[in-house]
VEXFI-664709 format. One record per residue (C-alpha): y, x, z; residue in one letter. Coordinates in steps of 0.25 Angstrom, whole numbers, always signed. Each point is the difference from the previous one (the first is absolute). Example, Ala and Ser with C-alpha at 12.3 -4.5 7.8 and 13.67 -1.06 7.14 Angstrom:
<v -18 u +49 w +31 res a> $
<v +14 u +6 w -2 res s> $
***
This chain:
<v -84 u +30 w +59 res m> $
<v +13 u +0 w -5 res i> $
<v +5 u -15 w -4 res r> $
<v -2 u -4 w -12 res g> $
<v -9 u +11 w -4 res m> $
<v -15 u -3 w -5 res n> $
<v -11 u +8 w -5 res r> $
<v +4 u -1 w -15 res d> $
<v +15 u +4 w +2 res l> $
<v -6 u +12 w +8 res g> $
<v -7 u +5 w -12 res l> $
<v +10 u -2 w -9 res l> $
<v +10 u +8 w +10 res a> $
<v -11 u +11 w +0 res l> $
<v +0 u -1 w -15 res c> $
<v +16 u +2 w +1 res q> $
<v -4 u +13 w +10 res g> $
<v -9 u +6 w -11 res l> $
<v +11 u -3 w -11 res f> $
<v +10 u +7 w +8 res l> $
<v -9 u +12 w +2 res t> $
<v -1 u +1 w -15 res n> $
<v +15 u +1 w -1 res n> $
<v +2 u +6 w +11 res v> $
<v -10 u +12 w -5 res t> $
<v +7 u +0 w -14 res f> $
<v +14 u +0 w +6 res i> $
<v -4 u +13 w +9 res a> $
<v -8 u +8 w -12 res i> $
<v +6 u -6 w -13 res n> $
<v +12 u +8 w +1 res g> $
<v -6 u +11 w +4 res l> $
<v -9 u +1 w -11 res v> $
<v +7 u -4 w -9 res g> $
<v +11 u +12 w +4 res f> $
<v -12 u +10 w -2 res a> $
<v -4 u -6 w -14 res l> $
<v +11 u -5 w -7 res a> $
<v +8 u +8 w -11 res p> $
<v +12 u -1 w +6 res l> $
<v +5 u -2 w +15 res g> $
<v +8 u -14 w -3 res w> $
<v -13 u -5 w -4 res m> $
<v -7 u +1 w +13 res a> $
<v +1 u -15 w +5 res t> $
<v -5 u -6 w -13 res l> $
<v -15 u -1 w +5 res p> $
<v +7 u -8 w +10 res v> $
<v +8 u -8 w -9 res t> $
<v -11 u -2 w -9 res g> $
<v -6 u -8 w +11 res y> $
<v +11 u -9 w +1 res v> $
<v +3 u -2 w -15 res v> $
<v -14 u -3 w -1 res g> $
<v +3 u -11 w +11 res g> $
<v +12 u -5 w -7 res a> $
<v -7 u -2 w -13 res l> $
<v -11 u -6 w +6 res s> $
<v +6 u -11 w +9 res a> $
<v +2 u -10 w -11 res p> $
<v -15 u +2 w -4 res l> $
<v -4 u -2 w +14 res v> $
<v +8 u -13 w +2 res g> $
<v -8 u -5 w -12 res l> $
<v -13 u +5 w +4 res l> $
<v +0 u -6 w +13 res q> $
<v +4 u -15 w -5 res r> $
<v -12 u +1 w -9 res r> $
<v -9 u +6 w +10 res f> $
<v +5 u +0 w +13 res g> $
<v +3 u +10 w +11 res r> $
<v -14 u +5 w +4 res q> $
<v -5 u +4 w -15 res r> $
<v +14 u +6 w -3 res c> $
<v +0 u +8 w +14 res f> $
<v -14 u +5 w -3 res q> $
<v +4 u +4 w -14 res l> $
<v +12 u +8 w +5 res g> $
<v -10 u +7 w +10 res l> $
<v -9 u +4 w -11 res v> $
<v +12 u +6 w -8 res v> $
<v +4 u +8 w +12 res a> $
<v -13 u +7 w +2 res a> $
<v -1 u +3 w -13 res l> $
<v +14 u +5 w -2 res s> $
<v -2 u +8 w +12 res a> $
<v -12 u +7 w -5 res a> $
<v +9 u +3 w -13 res v> $
<v +11 u +7 w +9 res c> $
<v -10 u +8 w +6 res a> $
<v -6 u +4 w -13 res y> $
<v +15 u +3 w -6 res a> $
<v +4 u +9 w +14 res v> $
<v -14 u +7 w -1 res e> $
<v +3 u +4 w -15 res h> $
<v +16 u +3 w +2 res k> $
<v +2 u -12 w -10 res m> $
<v +15 u -5 w +3 res f> $
<v +1 u -11 w -10 res w> $
<v -14 u -6 w +3 res l> $
<v +4 u +0 w +13 res l> $
<v +14 u -8 w -2 res v> $
<v -9 u -10 w -10 res a> $
<v -10 u -3 w +12 res a> $
<v +10 u -3 w +9 res t> $
<v +6 u -10 w -9 res v> $
<v -13 u -5 w -2 res v> $
<v -1 u -2 w +16 res a> $
<v +13 u -8 w +0 res g> $
<v -10 u -11 w -5 res f> $
<v -5 u -1 w +15 res y> $
<v +14 u +2 w +6 res s> $
<v +5 u -12 w -8 res a> $
<v -13 u -8 w +5 res n> $
<v +0 u +5 w +16 res a> $
<v +15 u -3 w +0 res s> $
<v -4 u -15 w +0 res l> $
<v -7 u +2 w +13 res y> $
<v +12 u -4 w +8 res r> $
<v +2 u -14 w -7 res f> $
<v -15 u -3 w +1 res t> $
<v +2 u +1 w +15 res g> $
<v +7 u -13 w +1 res p> $
<v -11 u -8 w -8 res e> $
<v -11 u +4 w +11 res l> $
<v +7 u -5 w +12 res v> $
<v +6 u -14 w +4 res a> $
<v +14 u -2 w -5 res p> $
<v +6 u +2 w +13 res a> $
<v -4 u +14 w +1 res f> $
<v +5 u +3 w -15 res k> $
<v +11 u +10 w +4 res e> $
<v -10 u +8 w +10 res k> $
<v -11 u +1 w -9 res a> $
<v +8 u +6 w -11 res l> $
<v +5 u +9 w +10 res s> $
<v -14 u +4 w +7 res l> $
<v -6 u +3 w -14 res v> $
<v +12 u +10 w -2 res l> $
<v -4 u +6 w +15 res a> $
<v -13 u +4 w -6 res g> $
<v +8 u +12 w -6 res g> $
<v -2 u +6 w +14 res i> $
<v -13 u +5 w -6 res i> $
<v +6 u +8 w -11 res g> $
<v +10 u +6 w +10 res a> $
<v -11 u +8 w +6 res f> $
<v -11 u +0 w -10 res a> $
<v +9 u +5 w -12 res g> $
<v +7 u +13 w +4 res p> $
<v -12 u +4 w +8 res n> $
<v -8 u -3 w -11 res l> $
<v +7 u +8 w -8 res a> $
<v +0 u +12 w +9 res s> $
<v -14 u -2 w +3 res a> $
<v -4 u +1 w -14 res t> $
<v +9 u +10 w -6 res r> $
<v -9 u +11 w -1 res e> $
<v -13 u -8 w -2 res w> $
<v +0 u +6 w -14 res f> $
<v +5 u +13 w -6 res e> $
<v +13 u -6 w -5 res v> $
<v +8 u -7 w +11 res p> $
<v +1 u -15 w +1 res f> $
<v -11 u -2 w -11 res a> $
<v -9 u -4 w +13 res g> $
<v +11 u -11 w +4 res a> $
<v -2 u -6 w -13 res y> $
<v -15 u -1 w +1 res v> $
<v +2 u -6 w +14 res a> $
<v +8 u -11 w -4 res l> $
<v -11 u -5 w -10 res v> $
<v -8 u -1 w +14 res g> $
<v +13 u -9 w +5 res v> $
<v +0 u -10 w -12 res a> $
<v -14 u -2 w +1 res l> $
<v +0 u -4 w +16 res l> $
<v +12 u -8 w -3 res a> $
<v -9 u -8 w -12 res l> $
<v -10 u -2 w +10 res v> $
<v +11 u -6 w +9 res a> $
<v +6 u -9 w -9 res v> $
<v -13 u -6 w -5 res s> $
<v -2 u -6 w +14 res f> $
<v +13 u -7 w +0 res i> $
<v -1 u -16 w -1 res r> $
<v +11 u -2 w -9 res f> $
<v +5 u -14 w -3 res p> $
<v -7 u -7 w -12 res p> $
<v +6 u +5 w -13 res h> $
<v +6 u -12 w -10 res q> $
<v -2 u +5 w -14 res v> $
<v +11 u -4 w -7 res p> $
<v -2 u -12 w -8 res v> $
<v +5 u +1 w -16 res a> $
<v +14 u -5 w -1 res n> $
<v +2 u -3 w +15 res a> $
<v +13 u +3 w +6 res s> $
<v +3 u +13 w +6 res s> $
<v +13 u -5 w +6 res g> $
<v +15 u +5 w -2 res r> $
<v +1 u +11 w -10 res p> $
<v +2 u +12 w +6 res l> $
<v +15 u +1 w -6 res a> $
<v +3 u -12 w +10 res e> $
<v -6 u +5 w +12 res i> $
<v +5 u +13 w -1 res a> $
<v +15 u -6 w -1 res r> $
<v +0 u -4 w +15 res q> $
<v +8 u +7 w +9 res p> $
<v -12 u +3 w +10 res a> $
<v -9 u +5 w -10 res f> $
<v +11 u +11 w -5 res v> $
<v +2 u +5 w +13 res v> $
<v -16 u +2 w +3 res a> $
<v -2 u +7 w -12 res v> $
<v +13 u +8 w +1 res v> $
<v -4 u +4 w +15 res a> $
<v -15 u +3 w -2 res g> $
<v +2 u +8 w -13 res a> $
<v +12 u +9 w +5 res l> $
<v -5 u +0 w +14 res g> $
<v -14 u +6 w -7 res y> $
<v +8 u +8 w -9 res g> $
<v +9 u +7 w +11 res v> $
<v -13 u +2 w +9 res m> $
<v -9 u +5 w -12 res n> $
<v +12 u +9 w -4 res l> $
<v +1 u +8 w +14 res l> $
<v -15 u -1 w +4 res m> $
<v -5 u +6 w -16 res a> $
<v +11 u +12 w +3 res a> $
<v -4 u +2 w +14 res t> $
<v -12 u +9 w -2 res p> $
<v +8 u +7 w -11 res l> $
<v +13 u +2 w +9 res a> $
<v -8 u +6 w +11 res m> $
<v -8 u +9 w -8 res a> $
<v +13 u +6 w -5 res q> $
<v +5 u +0 w +15 res c> $
<v -12 u +9 w +3 res q> $
<v -6 u -11 w +7 res h> $
<v -15 u +1 w +1 res p> $
<v -8 u -11 w -7 res f> $
<v -6 u -5 w +14 res s> $
<v +15 u -2 w +5 res a> $
<v +2 u -9 w -14 res a> $
<v -14 u -6 w +3 res a> $
<v +5 u -5 w +15 res l> $
<v +14 u -4 w -6 res v> $
<v -7 u -9 w -10 res l> $
<v -10 u -6 w +10 res e> $
<v +11 u -4 w +10 res w> $
<v +9 u -5 w -11 res h> $
<v -13 u -8 w -6 res v> $
<v -2 u -6 w +15 res l> $
<v +15 u -4 w +2 res a> $
<v -3 u -7 w -13 res m> $
<v -10 u -8 w +5 res f> $
<v -1 u -1 w +16 res v> $
<v +13 u -9 w +0 res p> $
<v -8 u -10 w -9 res a> $
<v -8 u -5 w +12 res f> $
<v +14 u -6 w +5 res f> $
<v +9 u -2 w -14 res t> $
<v -7 u -13 w -3 res g> $
<v +5 u -5 w +14 res h> $
<v +15 u +4 w -2 res l> $
<v +0 u -6 w -15 res i> $
<v -4 u -13 w +7 res k> $
<v +8 u +1 w +12 res r> $
<v +13 u +5 w -7 res f> $
<v -2 u -2 w -16 res g> $
<v -3 u +9 w -11 res p> $
<v +15 u +6 w -2 res l> $
<v +4 u +6 w +13 res p> $
<v -14 u +7 w +1 res v> $
<v +4 u +5 w -15 res m> $
<v +14 u +5 w +6 res a> $
<v -6 u +8 w +11 res v> $
<v -10 u +5 w -9 res g> $
<v +12 u +4 w -9 res l> $
<v +7 u +7 w +11 res l> $
<v -12 u +8 w +5 res l> $
<v +0 u +5 w -15 res n> $
<v +13 u +5 w +3 res v> $
<v -3 u +7 w +13 res v> $
<v -9 u +7 w -8 res c> $
<v +8 u +6 w -10 res v> $
<v +9 u +4 w +11 res a> $
<v -11 u +7 w +8 res i> $
<v -5 u +7 w -13 res a> $
<v +14 u +5 w -3 res l> $
<v +1 u +6 w +14 res s> $
<v -11 u +12 w -3 res g> $
<v -13 u +3 w -5 res v> $
<v -9 u +4 w +13 res e> $
<v -13 u -7 w +0 res v> $
<v +5 u -10 w +12 res m> $
<v +11 u -4 w -9 res r> $
<v -8 u -3 w -12 res f> $
<v -10 u -7 w +9 res l> $
<v +11 u -10 w +8 res i> $
<v +7 u -3 w -13 res a> $
<v -14 u -3 w -8 res l> $
<v -3 u -9 w +12 res m> $
<v +13 u -8 w -2 res a> $
<v -3 u +0 w -12 res l> $
<v -13 u -6 w +2 res g> $
<v +5 u -10 w +9 res v> $
<v +12 u -6 w -9 res g> $
<v -10 u +1 w -12 res w> $
<v -10 u -10 w +8 res n> $
<v +12 u -10 w +5 res f> $
<v +6 u -1 w -16 res l> $
<v -14 u +0 w -7 res f> $
<v -6 u -10 w +10 res t> $
<v +12 u -9 w +1 res a> $
<v +1 u +0 w -15 res g> $
<v -13 u -3 w -2 res s> $
<v +1 u -11 w +9 res t> $
<v +14 u -6 w -6 res l> $
<v -9 u +0 w -13 res l> $
<v -10 u -9 w +3 res t> $
<v +11 u -11 w +3 res t> $
<v +3 u +0 w -14 res t> $
<v -11 u -5 w -7 res y> $
<v -11 u -10 w -1 res q> $
<v -15 u +2 w +3 res p> $
<v -2 u -1 w -16 res e> $
<v +11 u +10 w -3 res e> $
<v -5 u +11 w +10 res k> $
<v -5 u +10 w -10 res n> $
<v +12 u +1 w -10 res k> $
<v +10 u +1 w +11 res a> $
<v -8 u +11 w +9 res q> $
<v -4 u +6 w -13 res a> $
<v +15 u +1 w -3 res a> $
<v +4 u +7 w +13 res m> $
<v -10 u +10 w +0 res d> $
<v +4 u +4 w -14 res t> $
<v +14 u +2 w +5 res c> $
<v -6 u +8 w +11 res v> $
<v -8 u +9 w -8 res f> $
<v +11 u +1 w -11 res a> $
<v +9 u +4 w +11 res t> $
<v -11 u +10 w +7 res m> $
<v -3 u +6 w -13 res a> $
<v +14 u +4 w -1 res l> $
<v +2 u +6 w +13 res s> $
<v -13 u +8 w -1 res s> $
<v +4 u +7 w -12 res f> $
<v +16 u +1 w +5 res a> $
<v -6 u +5 w +14 res s> $
<v -8 u +13 w -6 res g> $
<v +12 u +3 w -11 res a> $
<v +11 u -1 w +13 res l> $
<v -7 u +6 w +10 res v> $
<v -4 u +12 w -9 res t> $
<v +14 u +1 w -7 res t> $
<v +10 u -6 w +10 res q> $
<v -6 u +2 w +14 res g> $
<v -3 u -9 w +11 res w> $
<v +14 u -4 w +4 res q> $
<v +3 u -5 w -12 res w> $
<v -13 u -8 w -2 res l> $
<v +3 u -7 w +12 res n> $
<v +16 u -2 w -3 res l> $
<v -4 u -6 w -13 res g> $
<v -10 u -10 w +7 res s> $
<v +14 u -5 w +6 res l> $
<v +1 u -7 w -14 res v> $
<v -11 u -10 w +0 res p> $
<v +2 u -2 w +14 res l> $
<v +14 u -5 w -3 res g> $
<v -7 u -10 w -9 res a> $
<v -8 u -6 w +10 res v> $
<v +11 u -1 w +9 res a> $
<v +8 u -8 w -11 res v> $
<v -11 u -9 w -3 res a> $
<v -1 u -5 w +15 res l> $
<v +14 u -1 w +2 res a> $
<v +1 u -9 w -13 res w> $
<v -11 u -10 w +5 res i> $
<v +6 u +0 w +14 res s> $
<v +14 u -4 w -7 res l> $
<v -9 u -10 w -8 res r> $
<v -7 u -7 w +12 res s> $
<v +12 u -1 w +8 res r> $
<v +5 u -13 w -6 res p> $
<v -13 u -6 w +1 res a> $
<v -3 u +3 w +15 res a> $
<v +15 u -7 w +1 res a> $
<v -3 u -11 w -7 res a> $
<v -13 u -3 w +7 res g> $
<v +8 u +0 w +15 res r> $
***
């Protein structure tokens, strides 16, 4: 057994894997389904955008619900919403109702906002000494999604007369399986908030901390760039006349690259600290862009998306770990919800820009544009590094 792993953490990692199965399937098919149903080509990724917009809108509500009802009940509610919204997506695709599909993906965002908190829940299920590893190991559950998502999309493509309607039906079953798993997790007892009890510092005070700012910037922009390029990949590969099976293969390796490093990212963060790990993640994102600009063969797509996946893992895991150092236990819901609201808002913008740019400007300009947010992450890392040097020198 992996050190620090226990039954409850394993079930939570399974839920993370099933969540990523949902996400990867959405990424693999929503752009293509949107392109087939949308009134205009640039609207192709609106179903992808709807999912992350729904997550952004739901994140503050999820924070409030988790504070009031606890982790387990809120996670269960999110999975019920996931099953119902997937069923509506299947109906919308079968009847060629584009705007109903978009609306259903917006509602599905409530599930995404819930499941994005799995990573923060992991450290609550283990001893404090394993906190960094627990967060990373929960993310490692996404490996399940790497295999299941693309293969589910391919296997269910022709289940019904309309392509990919079957994939949404299959996602109903995925959500129900996760609902069973989360119901068996023994979460720490939930303390119902007492009226007029202190919830810690105001969010504005928490958010003024340099570590909070950098954690959110790295997490949000790192996720935004990953989503920008990943959401565009199936469309870009279709434009390059590559078959869907090739796009599914690229997405499979991309998601593997996102989550396989999670088995050792926690160890790297514990040994070197979150900032150096984020810096390596940033460098890998730049490597991704360089490879993507060098050609459009399937292998270049695959290698670029693998570099992107590892880079995302380092940025997002280290950023999330850094965030956990900025708040007290009674402040966790508001701080985590604030970070995820920023993440989802950035993803919403990148999802919309992804479809618009790849269908109007092409794959190369999309990659060049991603250097702008990566530059902002570089500035944030340089800023906090310069701020920490005087403190380090004073401590000698």
